[in-house]
C-alpha positions in Angstrom: 125.4 93.4 55.6 127.6 94.4 52.7 127.6 92.6 49.4 130.5 92.9 46.9 132.4 91.1 44.3 135.0 88.9 45.9 138.7 89.8 45.9 141.6 87.3 45.8 142.0 87.7 49.6 138.4 86.4 50.0 139.0 83.1 48.3 140.0 81.1 51.5 136.8 82.3 53.3 134.7 81.4 50.2 136.3 77.9 50.1 135.6 77.5 53.8 131.9 78.3 53.2 131.7 75.9 50.3 133.4 73.1 52.3 131.1 73.6 55.4 128.3 71.6 53.9 127.1 68.0 54.4 126.8 67.4 50.6 130.3 68.9 50.0 131.7 66.6 52.7 129.8 63.6 51.2 131.4 64.4 47.8 134.9 64.7 49.2 135.1 68.5 49.1 134.6 69.1 52.8 138.0 70.4 53.7 139.8 73.6 52.7 143.3 72.7 51.5 146.2 74.0 53.5 147.5 75.5 50.3 145.2 76.6 47.6 146.0 74.8 44.4 146.6 76.3 40.9 143.2 75.0 39.6 141.3 77.1 42.2 143.4 80.2 41.4 142.8 79.7 37.7 139.1 79.3 38.3 139.0 82.5 40.4 141.0 84.4 37.8 138.6 83.2 35.0 135.6 84.3 37.0 137.2 87.7 37.9 138.1 88.3 34.2 134.7 87.4 32.8 132.2 90.2 32.7 129.4 87.6 32.7 130.5 86.0 36.0 130.6 87.4 39.5 131.8 85.8 42.7 129.9 87.6 45.4 130.7 87.7 49.1 128.4 88.9 52.0 130.4 90.6 54.7 129.1 91.3 58.2 131.2 92.8 61.0 134.3 92.5 58.7 133.8 88.7 58.2 132.8 86.9 55.0 129.6 85.2 56.1 128.0 84.3 52.7 128.8 83.7 49.1 127.2 82.9 45.7 128.3 82.9 42.1 126.3 84.8 39.5 126.5 84.0 35.8 124.7 86.1 33.2 123.5 84.1 30.2 122.3 85.6 26.9 119.7 83.6 25.1 117.5 83.6 22.0 114.5 82.3 23.8 112.0 84.6 25.5 112.8 87.3 22.9 116.5 87.4 23.6 116.2 87.8 27.3 119.2 87.6 29.6 119.1 85.2 32.6 121.1 85.1 35.8 122.2 81.7 37.0 122.8 81.5 40.7 125.3 78.9 42.0 127.1 77.9 45.2 124.8 79.8 47.6 126.2 79.5 51.2 125.8 81.2 54.5 128.1 80.5 57.4 126.7 77.7 59.5 126.8 79.7 62.7 124.8 82.6 61.1 122.0 80.6 59.4 118.4 81.2 60.5 118.8 85.0 60.9 117.6 86.1 57.5 121.0 86.6 56.0 120.4 84.1 53.1 117.1 85.9 52.2 118.8 89.2 52.3 121.6 87.9 50.1 119.1 86.4 47.6 117.0 89.7 47.5 120.3 91.6 46.7 121.1 89.0 44.0 117.6 89.4 42.4 118.1 93.2 42.4 121.5 92.7 40.8 119.8 90.7 38.0 117.4 93.5 37.4 120.3 96.0 37.3 122.0 93.9 34.7 118.8 93.7 32.5 118.0 90.1 33.3 114.4 88.9 32.9 114.8 85.7 34.9 116.8 84.4 37.8 117.4 80.7 37.8 119.2 78.2 40.0 119.5 74.5 40.6 119.5 72.8 44.0 120.4 69.3 44.8 117.4 67.1 45.4 118.7 66.3 48.9 118.5 70.0 49.9 114.8 70.0 51.0 115.3 72.9 53.4 116.9 74.9 50.6 114.0 74.2 48.3 111.5 75.6 50.9 113.8 78.6 51.3 113.8 79.4 47.6 110.1 78.9 47.3 109.5 81.4 50.1 111.5 83.9 48.0 109.1 83.3 45.0 111.1 80.7 43.0 109.0 78.0 41.4 109.9 74.4 40.7 109.6 74.7 36.9 112.2 72.3 35.4 113.9 69.0 36.1 117.6 69.4 36.0 120.2 66.9 34.8 124.0 66.8 35.1 126.7 64.7 33.5 130.0 64.8 35.4 133.0 64.5 33.1 135.9 62.5 34.5 139.4 64.1 33.9 140.5 61.2 31.7 137.7 61.7 29.2 135.1 59.3 30.6 131.9 60.1 32.5 130.9 59.6 36.1 127.7 59.9 38.0 126.9 63.4 39.4 
């Protein structure tokens, strides 16, 4: 499997991976739009332009079969250590259970080391029990309780 930074042409495949998920469908994001809107393109361009963000794709047999977003965070804690935040980890539904997710995460951890990070962190929805076991098998520990506040477009708040 090859891992690389996503190109603009990869965006439809990444959106399909993100949509093919029970929680995404539950939240109303379970379909890839026929036409990709300007908000998605603006987000992709911001990720692409930011040296502290990487949208990664996993390619096997010429097909995008996995994705994740990596964000590199500087901090004053832990002696000024950098951290990698891993988000939106997905493997194509038809390819799960074959070790591809573990391979992608091992690559991601090595990427963090290459960038000088001293920690890799991620959050996972409490409903994703299988994902929690997967991350624990890779050495991740349940160390914090995460919280989110979703901001509504009109300036209010909504539940996450």
